[in-house]
C-alpha beads as a LAMMPS data file, in Angstrom:
LAMMPS data file: protein, C-alpha beads

268 atoms
267 bonds

1 atom types
1 bond types

-500.0 500.0 xlo xhi
-500.0 500.0 ylo yhi
-500.0 500.0 zlo zhi

Masses

1 110.0

Atoms # bond

1 1 1 -110.073 -394.310 243.684
2 1 1 -110.014 -393.083 240.386
3 1 1 -110.044 -395.554 237.618
4 1 1 -107.472 -395.400 234.785
5 1 1 -107.118 -397.650 231.475
6 1 1 -103.843 -398.376 230.068
7 1 1 -104.799 -398.825 226.788
8 1 1 -101.132 -399.741 225.427
9 1 1 -98.517 -401.763 227.314
10 1 1 -95.728 -404.337 226.391
11 1 1 -95.609 -406.580 229.640
12 1 1 -94.430 -409.615 227.636
13 1 1 -91.073 -407.651 227.166
14 1 1 -88.275 -409.553 228.925
15 1 1 -87.424 -406.751 230.862
16 1 1 -90.584 -407.749 233.100
17 1 1 -89.982 -411.243 233.069
18 1 1 -88.913 -411.040 236.900
19 1 1 -91.415 -408.802 238.344
20 1 1 -94.377 -409.117 235.919
21 1 1 -97.014 -409.909 238.739
22 1 1 -95.705 -407.079 240.772
23 1 1 -96.016 -404.800 237.904
24 1 1 -99.537 -405.547 237.279
25 1 1 -100.357 -405.329 241.302
26 1 1 -98.657 -401.883 241.183
27 1 1 -100.588 -400.831 238.280
28 1 1 -103.979 -401.995 240.023
29 1 1 -102.607 -400.005 243.458
30 1 1 -102.199 -396.863 241.410
31 1 1 -105.870 -397.376 240.330
32 1 1 -104.694 -398.801 236.867
33 1 1 -107.793 -401.484 236.500
34 1 1 -107.768 -402.187 232.996
35 1 1 -104.512 -402.582 230.517
36 1 1 -104.338 -403.682 226.903
37 1 1 -101.298 -405.783 226.087
38 1 1 -100.081 -405.230 222.839
39 1 1 -97.941 -407.889 221.024
40 1 1 -96.988 -406.673 217.677
41 1 1 -95.121 -409.405 215.996
42 1 1 -96.456 -413.317 215.411
43 1 1 -93.845 -414.665 217.950
44 1 1 -95.435 -412.276 220.566
45 1 1 -98.957 -413.100 220.034
46 1 1 -98.766 -416.582 222.291
47 1 1 -97.318 -414.860 225.149
48 1 1 -100.093 -412.026 224.987
49 1 1 -102.857 -414.272 224.687
50 1 1 -101.584 -416.203 227.639
51 1 1 -101.374 -413.105 230.091
52 1 1 -104.657 -412.092 228.921
53 1 1 -106.382 -415.380 229.992
54 1 1 -104.733 -415.369 233.151
55 1 1 -106.169 -412.169 234.208
56 1 1 -108.959 -411.515 232.037
57 1 1 -110.669 -408.772 233.945
58 1 1 -107.874 -406.882 234.023
59 1 1 -106.741 -407.171 230.750
60 1 1 -107.058 -407.680 227.440
61 1 1 -104.727 -408.005 224.180
62 1 1 -103.947 -406.698 220.837
63 1 1 -102.282 -408.545 218.435
64 1 1 -100.652 -407.393 214.866
65 1 1 -97.530 -406.815 212.795
66 1 1 -95.272 -403.675 213.381
67 1 1 -93.982 -401.279 210.437
68 1 1 -90.621 -402.629 211.951
69 1 1 -91.397 -406.333 210.393
70 1 1 -93.037 -405.132 207.577
71 1 1 -91.038 -407.438 205.138
72 1 1 -92.993 -410.530 207.288
73 1 1 -96.343 -409.508 206.176
74 1 1 -97.625 -411.902 204.054
75 1 1 -101.414 -413.313 202.832
76 1 1 -100.510 -416.279 205.524
77 1 1 -99.883 -414.061 208.106
78 1 1 -103.283 -412.227 207.843
79 1 1 -105.284 -415.590 207.418
80 1 1 -103.330 -416.455 210.585
81 1 1 -104.297 -413.317 212.324
82 1 1 -107.810 -413.506 211.224
83 1 1 -108.080 -416.398 212.913
84 1 1 -106.374 -414.883 216.168
85 1 1 -108.850 -411.931 216.021
86 1 1 -112.071 -413.995 216.884
87 1 1 -110.724 -415.165 220.242
88 1 1 -112.501 -413.466 223.348
89 1 1 -109.268 -412.247 224.472
90 1 1 -108.053 -410.459 221.189
91 1 1 -109.708 -406.758 221.920
92 1 1 -107.922 -405.046 218.742
93 1 1 -105.562 -405.483 215.648
94 1 1 -102.156 -404.053 216.166
95 1 1 -99.607 -402.556 216.593
96 1 1 -100.020 -402.285 212.839
97 1 1 -99.039 -398.842 210.827
98 1 1 -95.953 -396.887 209.375
99 1 1 -92.745 -395.902 210.725
100 1 1 -90.164 -393.802 208.130
101 1 1 -88.082 -392.807 211.227
102 1 1 -86.651 -396.513 212.875
103 1 1 -86.793 -398.878 210.493
104 1 1 -85.069 -399.416 206.922
105 1 1 -88.461 -401.202 205.713
106 1 1 -89.112 -399.522 202.336
107 1 1 -92.107 -397.138 202.464
108 1 1 -93.809 -398.896 199.717
109 1 1 -93.769 -402.355 201.586
110 1 1 -94.904 -400.739 204.810
111 1 1 -97.992 -399.114 203.496
112 1 1 -99.180 -402.025 201.321
113 1 1 -99.151 -404.203 204.811
114 1 1 -100.880 -401.155 206.450
115 1 1 -103.141 -401.368 204.342
116 1 1 -104.124 -404.844 204.300
117 1 1 -103.918 -405.371 208.159
118 1 1 -106.071 -402.123 208.702
119 1 1 -108.740 -403.201 206.007
120 1 1 -108.397 -406.735 207.994
121 1 1 -109.485 -405.188 211.357
122 1 1 -112.162 -403.587 209.564
123 1 1 -113.610 -406.735 208.291
124 1 1 -113.180 -408.634 211.591
125 1 1 -115.122 -406.103 213.478
126 1 1 -111.995 -405.303 215.582
127 1 1 -110.538 -401.368 216.393
128 1 1 -107.299 -400.715 214.988
129 1 1 -103.628 -400.069 217.151
130 1 1 -102.031 -397.681 214.931
131 1 1 -98.313 -396.475 215.100
132 1 1 -97.169 -393.804 213.063
133 1 1 -93.659 -391.934 213.355
134 1 1 -92.577 -389.458 210.596
135 1 1 -95.258 -390.683 208.316
136 1 1 -98.575 -388.633 208.690
137 1 1 -98.814 -387.578 205.097
138 1 1 -99.518 -391.192 203.982
139 1 1 -101.093 -392.408 207.132
140 1 1 -103.757 -389.969 206.444
141 1 1 -103.753 -391.481 202.680
142 1 1 -104.359 -394.971 203.818
143 1 1 -106.910 -393.803 206.520
144 1 1 -108.672 -391.430 204.189
145 1 1 -109.089 -394.527 201.662
146 1 1 -110.469 -396.984 204.425
147 1 1 -112.281 -395.041 206.611
148 1 1 -113.609 -392.233 205.038
149 1 1 -116.174 -391.213 207.832
150 1 1 -116.582 -392.254 211.634
151 1 1 -118.462 -395.608 212.341
152 1 1 -122.007 -395.536 212.709
153 1 1 -121.887 -398.678 215.421
154 1 1 -118.896 -398.009 217.543
155 1 1 -117.427 -394.524 218.502
156 1 1 -114.065 -395.274 217.017
157 1 1 -112.417 -397.519 214.228
158 1 1 -109.310 -397.729 216.209
159 1 1 -106.401 -395.386 218.014
160 1 1 -103.239 -393.821 216.713
161 1 1 -101.180 -394.739 219.516
162 1 1 -98.327 -392.366 220.959
163 1 1 -99.998 -389.287 218.759
164 1 1 -97.041 -387.376 217.720
165 1 1 -98.769 -385.324 214.408
166 1 1 -99.861 -381.444 214.799
167 1 1 -103.147 -379.772 214.963
168 1 1 -104.092 -380.795 211.261
169 1 1 -103.411 -384.496 211.700
170 1 1 -105.194 -384.677 214.793
171 1 1 -108.196 -383.187 213.644
172 1 1 -108.050 -385.381 210.262
173 1 1 -107.925 -388.441 212.374
174 1 1 -110.733 -387.609 214.709
175 1 1 -113.078 -386.343 212.530
176 1 1 -112.310 -390.182 210.713
177 1 1 -113.426 -391.884 213.962
178 1 1 -110.063 -392.658 215.368
179 1 1 -108.743 -392.020 219.196
180 1 1 -105.396 -390.333 219.803
181 1 1 -102.878 -392.248 222.280
182 1 1 -101.551 -390.019 224.993
183 1 1 -98.620 -391.014 226.701
184 1 1 -94.976 -389.714 228.416
185 1 1 -94.372 -387.245 225.978
186 1 1 -97.020 -385.344 227.273
187 1 1 -95.329 -384.325 230.234
188 1 1 -91.924 -383.226 228.374
189 1 1 -91.442 -379.982 228.732
190 1 1 -90.520 -379.276 225.052
191 1 1 -93.727 -380.699 223.570
192 1 1 -95.752 -377.596 223.582
193 1 1 -97.027 -378.435 220.162
194 1 1 -98.200 -382.040 221.120
195 1 1 -100.267 -380.560 223.858
196 1 1 -101.550 -377.806 221.496
197 1 1 -102.318 -380.777 219.188
198 1 1 -104.231 -382.763 221.779
199 1 1 -106.286 -379.015 222.778
200 1 1 -107.511 -379.258 219.381
201 1 1 -108.615 -382.845 219.082
202 1 1 -110.625 -382.636 222.632
203 1 1 -110.657 -384.837 225.807
204 1 1 -113.443 -386.981 224.265
205 1 1 -111.277 -388.372 221.727
206 1 1 -108.176 -389.225 224.085
207 1 1 -107.196 -392.241 225.766
208 1 1 -103.950 -392.611 227.946
209 1 1 -101.507 -395.134 227.485
210 1 1 -98.023 -395.733 228.660
211 1 1 -96.093 -397.970 226.032
212 1 1 -94.437 -399.423 228.674
213 1 1 -91.603 -400.518 229.258
214 1 1 -91.037 -397.377 226.816
215 1 1 -91.338 -393.574 226.867
216 1 1 -91.470 -393.010 230.876
217 1 1 -93.200 -389.866 231.873
218 1 1 -90.791 -386.823 232.806
219 1 1 -90.583 -388.248 236.397
220 1 1 -88.850 -391.058 235.420
221 1 1 -87.158 -390.835 231.891
222 1 1 -84.233 -392.695 231.769
223 1 1 -85.895 -395.751 233.915
224 1 1 -88.537 -398.348 232.999
225 1 1 -91.655 -397.163 232.290
226 1 1 -94.783 -399.287 233.747
227 1 1 -98.710 -398.656 233.922
228 1 1 -98.783 -397.591 237.048
229 1 1 -97.165 -393.914 235.560
230 1 1 -100.653 -393.555 234.115
231 1 1 -101.988 -391.258 237.185
232 1 1 -98.955 -388.598 236.089
233 1 1 -99.930 -388.879 232.525
234 1 1 -103.664 -387.985 233.489
235 1 1 -102.204 -384.980 235.888
236 1 1 -100.656 -383.510 232.760
237 1 1 -103.697 -383.772 230.444
238 1 1 -105.883 -382.242 232.997
239 1 1 -102.926 -379.569 233.216
240 1 1 -103.425 -379.364 229.538
241 1 1 -106.949 -378.907 229.251
242 1 1 -107.878 -377.094 232.867
243 1 1 -109.647 -380.145 234.303
244 1 1 -109.875 -382.018 237.410
245 1 1 -107.885 -385.293 237.535
246 1 1 -111.442 -386.877 238.361
247 1 1 -112.747 -385.374 235.126
248 1 1 -109.648 -386.848 232.764
249 1 1 -110.043 -390.269 234.392
250 1 1 -113.566 -390.420 234.251
251 1 1 -113.501 -389.480 230.525
252 1 1 -110.427 -390.955 229.269
253 1 1 -111.538 -394.211 231.228
254 1 1 -114.832 -394.231 229.102
255 1 1 -113.056 -393.585 226.133
256 1 1 -110.632 -396.479 226.261
257 1 1 -114.000 -398.646 227.255
258 1 1 -115.637 -397.689 224.214
259 1 1 -112.561 -397.977 221.703
260 1 1 -111.628 -401.485 223.080
261 1 1 -115.470 -402.522 223.860
262 1 1 -113.760 -403.338 227.509
263 1 1 -116.287 -404.591 230.280
264 1 1 -116.255 -401.795 233.066
265 1 1 -115.955 -404.768 235.809
266 1 1 -113.432 -404.216 238.408
267 1 1 -110.137 -406.956 238.176
268 1 1 -110.331 -409.796 240.460

Bonds

1 1 1 2
2 1 2 3
3 1 3 4
4 1 4 5
5 1 5 6
6 1 6 7
7 1 7 8
8 1 8 9
9 1 9 10
10 1 10 11
11 1 11 12
12 1 12 13
13 1 13 14
14 1 14 15
15 1 15 16
16 1 16 17
17 1 17 18
18 1 18 19
19 1 19 20
20 1 20 21
21 1 21 22
22 1 22 23
23 1 23 24
24 1 24 25
25 1 25 26
26 1 26 27
27 1 27 28
28 1 28 29
29 1 29 30
30 1 30 31
31 1 31 32
32 1 32 33
33 1 33 34
34 1 34 35
35 1 35 36
36 1 36 37
37 1 37 38
38 1 38 39
39 1 39 40
40 1 40 41
41 1 41 42
42 1 42 43
43 1 43 44
44 1 44 45
45 1 45 46
46 1 46 47
47 1 47 48
48 1 48 49
49 1 49 50
50 1 50 51
51 1 51 52
52 1 52 53
53 1 53 54
54 1 54 55
55 1 55 56
56 1 56 57
57 1 57 58
58 1 58 59
59 1 59 60
60 1 60 61
61 1 61 62
62 1 62 63
63 1 63 64
64 1 64 65
65 1 65 66
66 1 66 67
67 1 67 68
68 1 68 69
69 1 69 70
70 1 70 71
71 1 71 72
72 1 72 73
73 1 73 74
74 1 74 75
75 1 75 76
76 1 76 77
77 1 77 78
78 1 78 79
79 1 79 80
80 1 80 81
81 1 81 82
82 1 82 83
83 1 83 84
84 1 84 85
85 1 85 86
86 1 86 87
87 1 87 88
88 1 88 89
89 1 89 90
90 1 90 91
91 1 91 92
92 1 92 93
93 1 93 94
94 1 94 95
95 1 95 96
96 1 96 97
97 1 97 98
98 1 98 99
99 1 99 100
100 1 100 101
101 1 101 102
102 1 102 103
103 1 103 104
104 1 104 105
105 1 105 106
106 1 106 107
107 1 107 108
108 1 108 109
109 1 109 110
110 1 110 111
111 1 111 112
112 1 112 113
113 1 113 114
114 1 114 115
115 1 115 116
116 1 116 117
117 1 117 118
118 1 118 119
119 1 119 120
120 1 120 121
121 1 121 122
122 1 122 123
123 1 123 124
124 1 124 125
125 1 125 126
126 1 126 127
127 1 127 128
128 1 128 129
129 1 129 130
130 1 130 131
131 1 131 132
132 1 132 133
133 1 133 134
134 1 134 135
135 1 135 136
136 1 136 137
137 1 137 138
138 1 138 139
139 1 139 140
140 1 140 141
141 1 141 142
142 1 142 143
143 1 143 144
144 1 144 145
145 1 145 146
146 1 146 147
147 1 147 148
148 1 148 149
149 1 149 150
150 1 150 151
151 1 151 152
152 1 152 153
153 1 153 154
154 1 154 155
155 1 155 156
156 1 156 157
157 1 157 158
158 1 158 159
159 1 159 160
160 1 160 161
161 1 161 162
162 1 162 163
163 1 163 164
164 1 164 165
165 1 165 166
166 1 166 167
167 1 167 168
168 1 168 169
169 1 169 170
170 1 170 171
171 1 171 172
172 1 172 173
173 1 173 174
174 1 174 175
175 1 175 176
176 1 176 177
177 1 177 178
178 1 178 179
179 1 179 180
180 1 180 181
181 1 181 182
182 1 182 183
183 1 183 184
184 1 184 185
185 1 185 186
186 1 186 187
187 1 187 188
188 1 188 189
189 1 189 190
190 1 190 191
191 1 191 192
192 1 192 193
193 1 193 194
194 1 194 195
195 1 195 196
196 1 196 197
197 1 197 198
198 1 198 199
199 1 199 200
200 1 200 201
201 1 201 202
202 1 202 203
203 1 203 204
204 1 204 205
205 1 205 206
206 1 206 207
207 1 207 208
208 1 208 209
209 1 209 210
210 1 210 211
211 1 211 212
212 1 212 213
213 1 213 214
214 1 214 215
215 1 215 216
216 1 216 217
217 1 217 218
218 1 218 219
219 1 219 220
220 1 220 221
221 1 221 222
222 1 222 223
223 1 223 224
224 1 224 225
225 1 225 226
226 1 226 227
227 1 227 228
228 1 228 229
229 1 229 230
230 1 230 231
231 1 231 232
232 1 232 233
233 1 233 234
234 1 234 235
235 1 235 236
236 1 236 237
237 1 237 238
238 1 238 239
239 1 239 240
240 1 240 241
241 1 241 242
242 1 242 243
243 1 243 244
244 1 244 245
245 1 245 246
246 1 246 247
247 1 247 248
248 1 248 249
249 1 249 250
250 1 250 251
251 1 251 252
252 1 252 253
253 1 253 254
254 1 254 255
255 1 255 256
256 1 256 257
257 1 257 258
258 1 258 259
259 1 259 260
260 1 260 261
261 1 261 262
262 1 262 263
263 1 263 264
264 1 264 265
265 1 265 266
266 1 266 267
267 1 267 268
């Protein structure tokens, strides 16, 4: 069986309350043997930690502060996150970032919070999971300031999840040591620009994700997304690059494990 890694899911959401274990079993049956659970507000951190502890070989988590909640940023929150980042279940800091489309938090507040959180992830030795919507110019400013070159000890500083920028954005980010997250939108018929940008980045810089329960691939648009959709996303990536599904599974899974410094063992 091919092995996949879903690098970004929100399985703590209430829509999974009734069948979360079944969803995780479906993921494993589909070959998705590893999942990164994302908790993007302090109220969600305990649930993500508990989920990761319950399935330690299958899951790790990322804890952060989504730009939707940028007004809640404080030095006390940064200190709390620093303490949590040392826990073995925590593979990354995120999601953090900028969103100039779906939140009314002022840009200057978002940028200040993002800069502090990204600097924190670097100082704590954890990769960053970055959200960016309609804000690539400012994202490039902060990344260029804090991550002017790729890391020397690891392959990636972090990942720009659900990458939606153009080819120039893609090249800027990969040249500074970031992976790009690819999810359901790559399968949407009108997203030729996204597919072109990903080709510019190269398969060696891509990781797969679902953002479950959001952003389902084309075959299930309008329905709840879940990690078992990763093979469909991988199949589209294989088409984009003219590569086999086996190649995409192998390379993106290796990229994901390098990103999160995740063990290669199969789940229990």
